[in-house]
C-alpha positions as CSV (number, residue, x, y, z in Angstrom):
1,M,12.4,19.7,-11.4
2,S,9.8,20.5,-8.7
3,G,9.7,17.9,-6.0
4,N,11.7,16.3,-3.2
5,L,15.5,16.2,-3.1
6,D,17.7,13.2,-3.5
7,E,18.9,11.5,-0.3
8,I,22.0,9.7,0.8
9,A,22.6,7.9,4.1
10,G,24.6,9.7,6.7
11,S,26.7,6.6,7.3
12,D,27.9,6.7,3.6
13,H,30.8,9.0,4.1
14,G,32.1,8.4,0.6
15,A,28.8,9.5,-1.0
16,I,28.7,12.6,1.2
17,S,32.2,13.6,0.1
18,R,31.4,13.0,-3.5
19,A,28.2,15.1,-3.2
20,V,30.0,18.0,-1.6
21,A,32.8,17.8,-4.2
22,A,30.3,17.9,-7.0
23,A,28.9,21.1,-5.5
24,D,26.1,21.5,-8.0
25,Q,23.0,20.0,-6.4
26,P,21.5,20.1,-2.9
27,I,21.0,16.8,-1.3
28,I,19.5,15.4,2.0
29,I,22.0,13.6,4.2
30,R,19.6,11.4,6.3
31,G,20.7,10.6,9.8
32,I,24.3,12.0,9.6
33,A,24.0,13.2,13.2
34,A,21.8,10.4,14.6
35,D,24.4,9.5,17.2
36,W,25.1,13.0,18.4
37,P,24.6,13.5,22.2
38,A,22.7,16.7,21.4
39,V,20.3,14.9,19.2
40,A,19.8,12.2,21.9
41,A,19.0,15.0,24.3
42,A,16.5,16.5,21.9
43,R,14.8,13.1,21.5
44,D,14.2,13.2,25.3
45,G,12.2,16.4,25.0
46,D,12.4,20.2,25.2
47,E,13.6,20.3,28.8
48,A,16.4,17.8,28.0
49,I,17.8,19.7,25.0
50,A,17.4,23.0,26.9
51,A,19.4,21.6,29.9
52,Y,22.1,20.3,27.5
53,L,22.6,23.7,25.9
54,A,22.3,25.6,29.2
55,A,25.0,23.4,30.8
56,R,27.4,24.4,28.1
57,D,26.6,28.1,28.1
58,N,29.7,30.2,28.5
59,G,27.6,33.2,29.5
60,R,28.2,35.4,26.5
61,P,25.1,37.3,25.4
62,L,23.5,36.3,22.1
63,A,21.7,38.5,19.7
64,V,18.1,37.2,19.8
65,L,15.5,38.4,17.3
66,V,12.0,38.8,18.8
67,G,9.0,38.8,16.5
68,P,5.5,39.8,17.8
69,P,2.9,37.1,17.7
70,D,1.1,38.7,14.7
71,T,4.1,38.1,12.5
72,G,3.5,34.4,12.6
73,G,7.3,33.8,13.1
74,R,8.1,35.4,9.7
75,Y,11.1,37.7,10.1
76,F,10.7,40.3,7.4
77,Y,10.4,43.9,6.5
78,T,7.6,46.1,7.7
79,D,4.8,46.8,5.2
80,D,6.3,50.1,4.1
81,M,9.8,48.6,3.9
82,R,11.3,51.3,6.1
83,G,12.2,48.9,8.8
84,V,11.9,45.3,10.0
85,N,9.0,43.6,11.9
86,F,11.1,42.4,14.8
87,R,13.4,43.8,17.5
88,S,16.7,42.5,19.0
89,E,17.5,41.6,22.5
90,K,20.6,40.3,24.2
91,M,20.6,37.2,26.5
92,P,22.9,34.2,27.1
93,M,22.0,30.7,25.8
94,A,20.7,29.5,29.2
95,A,18.3,32.4,29.5
96,L,17.1,31.9,25.9
97,V,16.3,28.2,26.3
98,E,14.6,28.8,29.6
99,R,12.4,31.4,28.0
100,L,11.6,29.2,25.1
101,V,10.5,26.3,27.4
102,A,8.4,28.8,29.4
103,L,6.7,30.0,26.3
104,R,5.9,26.5,25.0
105,D,2.2,26.4,26.0
106,T,1.5,30.1,25.4
107,S,-1.0,30.6,22.6
108,D,0.2,34.1,21.6
109,A,3.9,33.6,22.2
110,P,6.4,35.8,20.4
111,S,8.9,34.2,18.0
112,L,12.5,34.1,19.4
113,Y,15.4,33.4,17.1
114,A,19.2,33.4,17.9
115,G,21.0,32.6,14.7
116,S,24.5,32.2,13.2
117,T,26.4,32.1,16.5
118,P,29.7,30.4,16.3
119,T,29.6,27.6,18.9
120,P,32.9,28.7,20.5
121,E,31.1,31.9,21.5
122,S,28.1,30.2,23.1
123,V,28.4,26.4,23.7
124,A,32.1,25.9,23.3
125,S,32.2,22.1,23.8
126,F,29.5,21.4,21.2
127,A,31.7,20.8,18.2
128,A,33.9,18.3,20.1
129,E,31.0,16.4,21.6
130,N,29.0,16.4,18.3
131,P,31.5,15.9,15.5
132,L,30.5,16.0,11.8
133,P,32.0,13.1,9.9
134,L,33.3,15.4,7.3
135,D,36.2,17.9,7.7
136,T,34.8,21.3,6.6
137,G,37.6,23.2,8.3
138,V,35.2,25.6,10.1
139,D,33.5,25.8,13.4
140,P,29.8,25.1,13.4
141,R,27.3,27.9,14.0
142,I,24.2,27.3,16.2
143,W,20.6,28.5,15.6
144,V,18.1,28.3,18.4
145,G,14.5,29.4,18.6
146,N,10.8,28.4,18.4
147,S,8.6,28.3,15.3
148,S,9.9,30.7,12.6
149,R,9.9,31.3,8.8
150,I,13.0,32.7,7.1
151,A,12.5,34.4,3.7
152,P,14.2,32.8,0.7
153,H,17.9,33.8,0.6
154,Y,21.2,32.4,-0.6
155,D,24.6,31.8,0.9
156,M,27.9,32.6,-0.8
157,A,29.5,29.5,0.8
158,A,28.7,25.9,0.6
159,N,26.5,24.9,3.5
160,I,25.8,21.8,5.5
161,A,22.9,22.4,7.9
162,V,22.2,19.7,10.6
163,V,18.9,19.6,12.5
164,V,19.4,18.9,16.2
165,A,15.9,19.5,17.6
166,G,12.5,20.2,16.2
167,G,11.6,20.0,12.5
168,R,12.7,22.0,9.5
169,R,11.4,22.3,6.0
170,F,13.8,23.7,3.4
171,T,12.3,25.0,0.1
172,L,15.0,25.5,-2.4
173,F,15.3,27.2,-5.8
174,P,18.2,27.0,-8.2
175,P,20.3,30.2,-8.8
176,E,18.9,30.7,-12.3
177,Q,15.4,31.4,-10.7
178,I,16.6,34.8,-9.4
179,A,14.3,36.7,-11.9
180,N,11.3,34.8,-10.7
181,L,11.9,35.4,-6.9
182,Y,11.6,39.2,-6.9
183,V,14.7,40.0,-4.9
184,G,14.5,42.8,-2.3
185,P,17.1,45.5,-1.4
186,V,20.7,44.4,-1.5
187,E,22.1,47.1,0.8
188,R,19.3,47.1,3.4
189,T,18.8,43.4,4.1
190,I,17.0,41.6,6.9
191,A,20.0,39.7,8.2
192,G,22.9,39.8,5.7
193,Q,22.0,38.4,2.3
194,P,19.3,39.8,0.0
195,T,16.0,38.0,0.3
196,S,13.1,37.2,-2.0
197,M,10.0,39.4,-1.4
198,V,7.7,36.4,-1.9
199,D,6.4,34.4,1.0
200,P,6.5,30.7,-0.3
201,D,4.0,29.7,2.3
202,H,1.5,32.3,1.1
203,P,2.6,33.5,-2.3
204,D,0.8,36.6,-3.8
205,H,0.7,35.5,-7.4
206,A,-1.0,38.7,-8.5
207,R,1.8,40.8,-7.1
208,Y,4.6,38.4,-8.1
209,P,3.3,36.6,-11.2
210,R,6.7,35.1,-12.3
211,Y,6.9,33.3,-9.0
212,A,4.7,30.6,-10.5
213,D,7.6,29.6,-12.7
214,A,9.9,29.5,-9.7
215,E,7.4,27.1,-8.0
216,R,7.8,24.7,-10.8
217,H,11.5,24.5,-10.1
218,K,11.5,24.3,-6.3
219,L,12.8,21.4,-4.3
220,V,11.6,20.5,-0.8
221,A,13.4,18.8,2.1
222,D,11.7,17.9,5.4
223,L,14.3,17.2,8.0
224,A,14.0,15.6,11.5
225,P,16.6,15.6,14.3
226,G,19.8,14.0,13.1
227,D,19.2,14.8,9.4
228,A,21.1,17.4,7.4
229,I,21.0,19.1,4.0
230,Y,23.9,20.1,1.8
231,M,23.3,23.2,-0.2
232,P,25.8,24.5,-2.9
233,P,26.6,28.2,-3.0
234,M,24.0,30.5,-4.4
235,W,21.0,28.2,-4.1
236,W,18.0,30.1,-2.7
237,H,16.4,28.5,0.4
238,H,13.3,29.3,2.5
239,V,13.5,27.8,6.0
240,R,10.5,26.9,8.1
241,S,11.2,25.8,11.7
242,E,8.7,23.9,13.8
243,G,8.6,23.2,17.5
244,A,8.7,25.0,20.8
245,L,12.5,24.7,20.9
246,N,14.3,23.9,17.7
247,V,18.1,23.8,17.2
248,L,20.2,23.7,14.1
249,V,23.9,23.8,13.5
250,N,25.4,24.6,10.2
251,Y,28.8,24.7,8.6
252,W,29.6,27.4,5.9
253,F,32.8,26.3,4.1
254,G,34.7,26.6,0.9
255,Q,34.2,30.4,0.4
256,R,37.4,32.2,-0.4
257,Q,37.7,35.4,1.6
258,D,39.9,37.1,-1.0
259,R,37.3,37.1,-3.7
260,F,34.5,39.8,-4.1
261,P,32.0,38.7,-6.7
262,F,29.2,40.8,-5.3
263,A,31.4,43.9,-5.3
264,A,32.2,43.1,-8.9
265,L,28.4,42.9,-9.7
266,M,27.8,46.3,-8.0
267,L,30.7,47.9,-9.9
268,A,29.4,46.5,-13.2
269,M,25.9,47.9,-12.4
270,H,27.4,51.3,-11.7
271,S,29.6,51.3,-14.8
272,I,27.7,49.4,-17.4
273,R,24.0,48.9,-16.8
274,E,22.8,52.3,-18.0
275,L,25.1,52.6,-21.0
276,P,23.5,52.6,-24.5
277,D,22.6,49.2,-25.8
278,G,25.4,49.0,-28.3
279,E,28.0,49.7,-25.6
280,R,26.4,47.2,-23.2
281,Q,26.6,44.5,-25.8
282,A,30.2,45.3,-26.5
283,W,31.0,45.0,-22.8
284,R,29.1,41.7,-22.7
285,T,31.6,40.3,-25.2
286,W,34.5,41.4,-23.0
287,F,32.9,39.7,-20.0
288,D,32.3,36.5,-22.0
289,H,35.9,36.7,-23.4
290,Y,37.7,37.1,-20.1
291,V,35.2,35.8,-17.4
292,F,32.3,33.6,-18.6
293,G,33.4,32.1,-21.9
294,E,34.6,28.5,-22.0
295,G,38.0,29.7,-23.1
296,A,38.3,32.6,-20.7
297,T,41.2,31.1,-18.7
298,H,43.2,30.9,-22.0
299,A,42.3,34.3,-23.4
300,V,45.8,35.6,-23.0
301,D,47.8,32.5,-24.0
302,H,49.1,34.4,-27.0
303,L,51.0,36.7,-24.7
304,P,54.3,35.8,-23.0
305,P,53.8,35.3,-19.2
306,H,55.7,38.5,-18.3
307,A,53.3,40.5,-20.5
308,Q,50.0,39.0,-19.3
309,G,49.7,41.3,-16.2
310,V,46.3,41.5,-14.6
311,L,44.9,39.2,-17.2
312,G,47.2,36.3,-16.3
313,P,46.6,33.1,-14.3
314,P,45.9,33.5,-10.6
315,S,48.7,34.1,-8.2
316,P,49.1,36.4,-5.1
317,Q,51.0,38.8,-7.3
318,R,48.3,38.9,-10.0
319,D,45.6,39.3,-7.4
320,R,47.4,42.3,-5.8
321,M,47.9,43.8,-9.3
322,I,44.1,43.6,-10.0
323,I,43.1,45.2,-6.7
324,D,45.7,48.0,-7.2
325,Y,44.5,48.5,-10.8
326,V,40.8,48.7,-9.9
327,V,41.4,51.0,-6.8
328,G,43.6,53.2,-9.0
329,M,40.9,53.5,-11.6
330,C,38.2,54.3,-9.1
331,R,40.3,56.9,-7.4
332,S,41.2,58.5,-10.7
333,S,37.5,58.7,-11.8
334,G,36.5,60.2,-8.5
335,S,39.2,62.9,-8.5
336,G,37.7,64.9,-11.3
């Protein structure tokens, strides 16, 4: 599987819709934003895209990560894993892009990175001026900085990421490679989601030997301004950004806000992982029967609807019953 991703043309809206609907493989969407005014500004140079963004700045301060020059733009933990190797500053978009242009010819420039800012909170007219030819139902988020390297992580939502300025390389791994990626802490993360401890640009195979297998399954996408990548939920991706001023916008969509799979995983770890082997195997059969098995959605068909309760088909009433049932069990176990 190792190699480059499949590609579709950004003008083929039907193919884009089918790829997103399939939701199982990442794919490059080449030139989907080729006609965006922001991309046209980026083609005219750093000053032009900086001016484009500054002119639309609403003055709200952004959270800007600042990495010292010796980090090489890799935002990560400190060596002892008691902290992170960057600090955070606040500045509006206009100040950020001005600083990035000023640092352009500095040999030991720090890495600056403002990420995941909803465009209505920074450059409010961006979405209207640069429309995605696909209705995701969400506002785009903007990411602005200079050269950086973001550790492999995943998103819970589907993701369309569009390069506006600079170059970006995405290195992706399928969800089943989790065991070979040596995942870091889940409650003390760098920027939200857990990350791989491996640096794909400089992997330490002696320390992380199973990563060699992950490398055999990786996919690589090199994107230029106007290009995009679609990534299904849970696909791991390492992102390397090049250029004195690079800009990306992304659209996270399709994630239901009333579902808590990671909380379910944590509760299962707390309740099941340390049980004796026989009990764990017994619980595995329950999970297969009611959650992962092919017939899981029909596991209670033998009961009349009024008797299916929390095991029944999805509905607002069933979901409320499940939450109340789980909360009640947790409270009961904690009261003794």
